N, C-alpha and C positions, 0 to 999 in steps of 0.2 A: 197572196204572198206565201211562199213556202217557209216553214220553220225548220228547225234542225232535224226534224223527222222526215222531211221531204213530202209533207202533206199540208193541207190548209190548216192554219193554227186553230181556227174555231172548230173545225171538224175533229181535230185531235182532242179537243177538250169536251167532246160530246159525251152523252150518257152511256155509250157502249163500252167505255173503259179502254178505248184504244190509246189515249194519251198516257194512261197509267201503264199500259203494256209497254209502250215505247220507253217510258222512264225506267222501268225495271230491266228491260232487255236490250236497250240500244247498244251498249258496249259489246255484248255477246253477239248480236246480229252483225255489227260492223266487223268485229274480229273474224267471224265465220264467213264473211263475204256475201251475206244474203242481200241481194239487191233490194233497195227500198220499195220498189214497185210491188213487191210481194208482201210487205209487212202487214197491211190491213187484212188481206185475205188470210194470211197466216194466223193473225189474231183471232179471226172468226172461226177458223178450223180448230184451233186449240181450245177456244172458249166453248165451242159446241161439240167437241170431240168428233169432227168430221173426217172420216177415213174414206176418201173417194178415189184413191189411186186405182182401184179395181175398175172404175168407169173409163179409165184412160189407157191402162196397160194390162198385159196378160203375160203369163209364163208359157213358153212353148218349147218343144223339142226342135232340134235342127230340121228333122224330116217334116214336122208339122209346119214349121215356118216356110219351108220351100214350097209345100203344097199350097199354103195360103198365099204365098207370093205369086205363084203361077196363076191362081184364081184371081188375085187382084190385078194381074197384068191383063187378063182376058176382059175383066169387067170395067176397069177404070183407066187402064193404060199406065198405072203407077207400078213401079218396081221397088222392092225393098232395097234400101241402100245399106252399104257396109262401111261405117265410118271408122277407118283406122285399123290398127292391129290389135285384135282381141286375144287375151290370154284366157283359155278355158281352165276352170278348176278341175281337179281330178275327180270328176263325177259325171253322170250322164249329161249330155249336151243340152242342158236347159238354159234358156236365156229369157230376158224380159224385152218385150217389144210393144210398140204403140198399137193399141187396139181400136182407138177412135178413128173412124173412117176419114175424118177431116184432118187427121194429124193433130199437132199442137204447135203453138207459136211461142218461141222464147220471149220472155218479158211481157207476155200476157199476164196480167195481175192475178188471174185465177190459177195459173199453172205452178203452184207450189203444193207439195203433197207431204203428208205425214206418213212415216214408216214406223211401225211399232217394233218393239224389241221383244224377242222371244225369251231371252235369258240375260239377266244382269247379275254380276257377281264380282267378288274379288278372288284372285287366284287361290288364295289360301283356303277358300270355302268351296271351291269348285267340286272336288271329289265328294264331299259330304252332301252337297245339294243334289248331285247326280244320283247318289245312292238313296236319298231320303225323300226328295220331293216327288210326289206321285206324277207320273206322266212325263217328267222332264227328260229322262234318259231316252224314252221311246221317241219323243219329239226331236231330240238332237240327232239320234240315229237316222231318223227319216230325213231330216233337213240336210244332213251331211251325206246322205246316200251310202250309208255304211251297210255292207252285207250282213245279214243276221243268221245265215244258215249255220247250224251247229255251233253257234257262238253263245257262251254263257254271259250272264250279267257282268261278271268281273272283267271279262275281256272287252265287252262293249264299253264299259266305263273307261278302260285304258285307251281304247281306240278313240273315243270322243275326246279324252284329255290330250291326245296327240293331234287329232285332226282339227280341233277347235281353233288352232292358231292360223288356219286358213280362212276362218270366218270372223275372228274377233275384231272388234273395234274398241276404242278406249276414250275415256275422258277423265279429267281430274276435277275435283271440287276445289276451286281456286281461292276460296275465302281464307284469308290468313288467320282468322279467328278460330277456325276449326282445329281440332287436335291433330297431332302428327299421324295418328292412326287413320283419321278420316281423310287425310290428304293422300293416302295410298291410292293409286290409280284404280278406277272402276273399269271393268271390261264388260262388253255386252255383245250378243249375237242378234242381228236383226231377224225379223220374221222371215218366213219362207220367200216372200216377195223380195225384200231387200237383200237377202243373202244370195240371191241368184242374179243380181245385177253384176255383169262381168266387167273385167278390166279392159281398158283400151288406152293406148298412149295419147290418142286424140278423142277424148270422151265426148259423149253427147249430153251429159248432165253432170251436176255437182250434187254431193251429199255431205251433210255435216251433222254431228250430234247437236242437239239443242235442249237445254234444261229449262223447262217451263216452271217458273217459280211458284205461281199460285197453286199448282197441283203437286209440286215437288217431284215431277216425273221428267224423264229424259226421252226424247223422241229423236229420230233422224229425219232431217228435212231433205227433200228431193226437188230439184227444179232443173228444167232444160237450159242449156247454154247455146243451142242452135235450134232452128226450126226443124221439125221432124215430120215425116209423112207416115201414113199408115204402114205398119209392119216394120218400120225402122227400129233398130235395136237400141235399147237404153243401156248405156255403158258409163262407167266412172273410172277415174284414175286411182289405182290402188297405191300409187307412189306420188300422191299429190304434192306439189310444191318442190319436188326433188328434180332438179334439172341436170345435174352431173350424170353422164352416162354410166359410170361405174357404180355410183351410189344408187342409181335406179335399178341396175342389175341386182344389187344386193337386196334392196327393198322388195324386189319381186321374186326373190329366191323361194319363198314358201309356195309359190304357184308355178314357177318356171325354173327348173334346175339349171345352174350355170357352173361350170368347172372354173374355179378361180385360184387353183393351186399354183399358178404361175406367178402370183403376186408375191413380192419379196416380203418375208415375215420378220426380218431383222428390225429390232426396235432401237431407235436412236433417240437421244434426249431432244425434246422439242426446243425450238428457239426461244429467245428471251420473251417474246410477246406472249407465249403460252403462260409464263409465270407472271409477267407484268400485268396481264389483264385481270388477274385474280386479286391483286392487292391495291388498295387505295391508302396504304399506310405511309406515314412520314417517318423515315429512318434517321437515326442519329449518325452523324459523320464521325470519323476518327477523332477530330478535334472536339466534338461534343462529348464523346466518351472520355477523352483524356481530361477534360475540364469538369467532368461530373464528380462532385464530391458529396457522397451520401454520409451524413454524420449520424451515428447512432444516438438515440435519445439518452440523455444523461440519467433519467429516472428509470430507464429500462422498461418503460411501459408504452405500448404502441396502440394508437387508435386505428380501428379497422372499419372501413366502409365496405359493405357487401350487398349484392342482390341475389346471393345464393342461399337458399333456405337452410341447407345442411350446415353452412358455416354459422348462420344465426342460431341454429338449434344446438350445435355441439361445441362451439368455440367458448370454452369455460375457463381457460387458464387465466390466472390473475394478471399476467403480463400483457393481456390484450383487452381492450375496451371497444365495444361496438358503438359507432357514431352514426347519426342520421344524415349528415352532410359530408359529401366526399371532399369538400374543401378543407374540412377539419381533420381529415384522415392522414395517417402516416403510411397505411397500407390499403391499396385497392384490391379487393378480391371479388372480381366481377365476372359475370357470365357473358355480358354484352361484349362484342368485339371492339377492342381498343385500337385506336389508329395513330394518335399523335405521339409517337414514342420520342421524337426529336424534342418536343417541348417538355415532355416528362423528364428527359435526360438533362435538359438545360436548367429546369427548376431544381432538380437534385434534392427534392424534399419528400418524395413518396416512392414506395415500392409497389410493384404490380405483379399480378399472378399470370402474366402473359409475356411472350417474347415476340418481337417483330418477325413476321413471316411464319408464324408457327402453324399456319394452315398447311404447310409442307408436311407436317406430322399428323394433323387432325382431320384432313380430308383424304379419302381413299385414293383418288386419282393421283394427286400430287405425291402422296406417300410412296406409291409404287414407282413413280418416276425417279424420285430422289433416292430411294433405297437401292435402285440398280447401280448407283455409284459405288456401292460397297466393294465391288470388285473392279478396280480401275483398268481401263483398256481391255475390258472383256465384255462382249455383248451379252453374255449369260448373266442372269440375275444371281445374287447370292443364294446359297442353298436354303436359307431360312425364309426366302420369299418365293411364293408360288408364282408361276407365270401369270402375268396380269396385263390386260389390254384396256385402254381407255376407249370405250365404244363410241365416243364422240369424235375422237381423234384418229383412232387406229382400227376402225371397223373393217376395212378391206384386209389389213394384215391379219386380224383375228379370223375372218372367214377363211382365208387361205390356210392359216395354221390349223383351224378346225378340220377343214376338208383333208388336209394332208394327214392328220392323225387318224381320221376316219378311214382313209385309204390303207393305212398301215395296220388297222385293226386294233389300235391302242385304246385304253380307257380315255373317254372323251367327255367327262362330266365337268361342268362348270358351275360356279356360283356367281350370280349377277347381283350386284349391290349398287344402291344409290350412293353417290360419292360423299354425301354429307348427312346421311341419316344413320342413327344408331339403333340398337335393340333389334337388329335383324329385320326392321321394317322394310317392306318392299324388296326383300331379298328372295332369290329364286335359285333352286338347284335343278339342273336339267342337263341332259345329253342331246337335246333337240335343238338343232340350229335354227329351225323356223321360229321356235319359241323365243330364242335370244334376239333374233332380228326384229321380231314384233315388239319386244320390250323396248327397243330403242325409239319407238314412236311415242313413248310417254314423255311427259314434260320434264321429268327429272333425269339428268344425265347419269349413266351407269358405267361401271367397270365390269369386266368379266375376268374372274380369277379361277385358275385351275383348282378344281375341288380335290381335297385330300381323300383319295379313294382307299388308302391303306392306313387309317389312323390307328394309333395305339389306344386300345379300349380299356375302360375301367369296368370291372365286374361288379354290377350293382345287384344287391340282394333281391331275389325274386324276379329279376328282369333279365339279367345276362350282361353281355358286353355292350357298353354304351359309349358314345363319343364324350369327350371331355375337353375343356380348355382351362388354361391358367392365366389369370390376369395379374400382372405385376405393376406396382406403383413406382414410378421413376421420378426423382426430383432433379430438375436441371437448375443448377445454381449459377452457371456461367457458360458462355460460349467461347470466350477467349480469356484465359485458357478454358478448355472444356472440363467442367466439373459436374460429374454425374453420380447420383446415388440411387441405389435400388433398395426398396424396403424389403426386409427379410420376410415379412408376412405377405403371402400371395393368396389370391382368392380363386376358388374353383367353381366351375359350372359343369353340369352334366345333362345329357339328354335323358329322356325318360322311356324311350323305346329302344330295343336292341338294334344295333347297327347292321345294315345290309345295303348293298348297292341296287336298290329298287325303290319304287314309290317315292321318288325324289320330292314330291310335294308334301310328304309326311313330316311336319315340323318337329314332332317329338322324336323322330329318328335322326334327322340331319342337322338340327340346330341345338345349341346348348344354352341359349339365353332364355331362362325360364322364370326369372325373378319378377317379370312384369305380367305373368300369366297366372295360371292356377297354382296357388302356393302349395296345394297338396301334392303336386308333382315335383316340387323343388327339393333337391337333396342338398343339405348343408353339411359340409365336412370341413373341419378345421385343418389348416395346412399341416400341423404336426401329425394329426391323426391320418391325414392323407398319405404322408410320406411313409408311415409304417404300413398302411394298407397296400400302397403301391409296391413296396419292396417285398411284401408277402406274395403279391400276385406275379411279380417279375423278379424272382430271387437272383437272377444273373446280372441284375443292373442295380447300381447305386444312385439314389436320387441326387446326391451331391455332384456326381459326374454330369447328370442331365442338366442340373441347374447351372453348372459352369458353362455348359454349351449355350444355355438361354442368356446368361449374363454377357457372354461374348457377342451374341447376336444383337443385344441391346446396345452394346458399345459400338459395334460396327454400324448400326443404324444411325446413331447420333453423330458418329464421325462422318458418315456419308452426307448427312443433312446440314453439316456445318462447313463443308469444304468449299462452297461457292459463296460469292457475295450476294447481297439482296438484288433482286427478289428470288434468286434461285436457291438461297440458303438462309438458315437462321442468322439473325443479326445480333451481334453483341450489344447489349444494353444494360449498363450497371444496375438500374432499378428493377430489372426483370428477374423474377424467380417463378418457376412453374412446376406443377405436378402433372404427369401424364400417366394414363393407364394403357398398358401394352399387353395385348392378348396373344397367347401362343397355344398351338396344338402340337402334339407329338405324332410323328409318322414313322413308319418302318422304311428303312433304306438298306441296300446291300453294299458292302464294301467290295474291294477288288477280289477278295477271296470268296465272295458269295455269302458271307456271314451277315446276319441281320443286326442292325443297330438302330437306336433311336435318333431322330433328327428333329430338332425344334423348328417350327414353322410359324412365322408371323401370320395370325389369322385376322 
């Protein structure tokens, strides 16, 4: 009788540990599509570190394969078959073929193979590892077939950083208990054998990353999906599970250039389903709102329930008392996403620090869509919003827009961000389209936002001109009517390396969020002090004029996000009050006369 592992139950409970292997890895194996027939042999190979792919396959050049194919024809009557359309990488024509004279049979339980990884890293560490790990740069140069004639180490590093997106594979650590930092995608390059398995629309094998828990190591698994003869090529699909023809073209752009500039780049607001799929909230109706009567406490003292440590630590005013049970509270100040705003409104007894549909403000993809409403009946975004594409929804439009800018020779630098992560985690600055396309393969959806290539810099002592941004705290008291307040005090953040349009992976040059990193690099400047320093550095400009521009942008943003009913807009809810932090950068612009001026831009 077969158990859930597809093997005999008593066998699975044997002393060889196969049952425990299945218990640990079943979900991963099923999700990756590894046929059950291979599981036992896979366990044996992982447990005993058996790398036997070399007994079944070999790498050959095209000429070598032709010669061996002719020889095979003469001796056994077999000919090397060519399964489908293969896309060759931009390197010498190496390929992987079957070297076993008897070929191999799909679903033979022995025919699953381990492929080792030559380099595993996170993108933020790639340059440092190439520069510091002995032998790594040389191995990557050889693996990628990069010419080394009269090329220095610095140039080789830059070339590897560009070419690696043709070889990269990725996986995420999916455990929800790990930190946000540990959930940033891991990238890896397979060894020379795995890296030379070419693409084919009708592949002969499948490959998938596999995390072996006992050793805490990741391998790539390879198994055939059709029977193969001697000298048949081993191929895989680089755009696996992508069926749409246009999406496949885009996914394969790193290896096969396609001109997609004919695709319309005009951005239109998505239909209701785009917004409705995001929210599972219950909204109050107009009648609920009209019947909601919030009565202030007669003693003027409010009980607060919170799961936010900062509130627990710093809420010391005598008008507020912290309570342990939210049922006893007059105010809920919570980090967890609240959903039942209708019932909250009907109860009319508690205030809350959230508004219905506020994800329109707090997630980057929805923020970009709703902010575009700031200029009605105009397809162009407001001046304070950089051109932004949702790479899940608008990838073809983005690729066309990128290629059109490239043809015009314009600055084409983009910052790619995860839609719901903060602190610049898993954010990337690049002018490499291949890089951006490969980023879309990770599990967390991303947006691509035009990078500010002409930022207003702050002269930092001993360093020079660095990037900066300003964070404003906004208090939303009501949606109808719109009541919005901006705190006079704003917060400043600075990069710690001088700005220039190169080495886009240099965090200290291109990002400003430093308060979660090395505190020795953090520059703290009070906003009053900053205003004086800024006006010293830019004597032709008054900060009050710049701040007026910023305040106008904040007002326009909230007007834009409250113009539509739920779920496309913020919902009026009398118990709701909320604080939001909004970040701005300053960039140089030219007016009609060609004179430079500052323009604030939502960052």
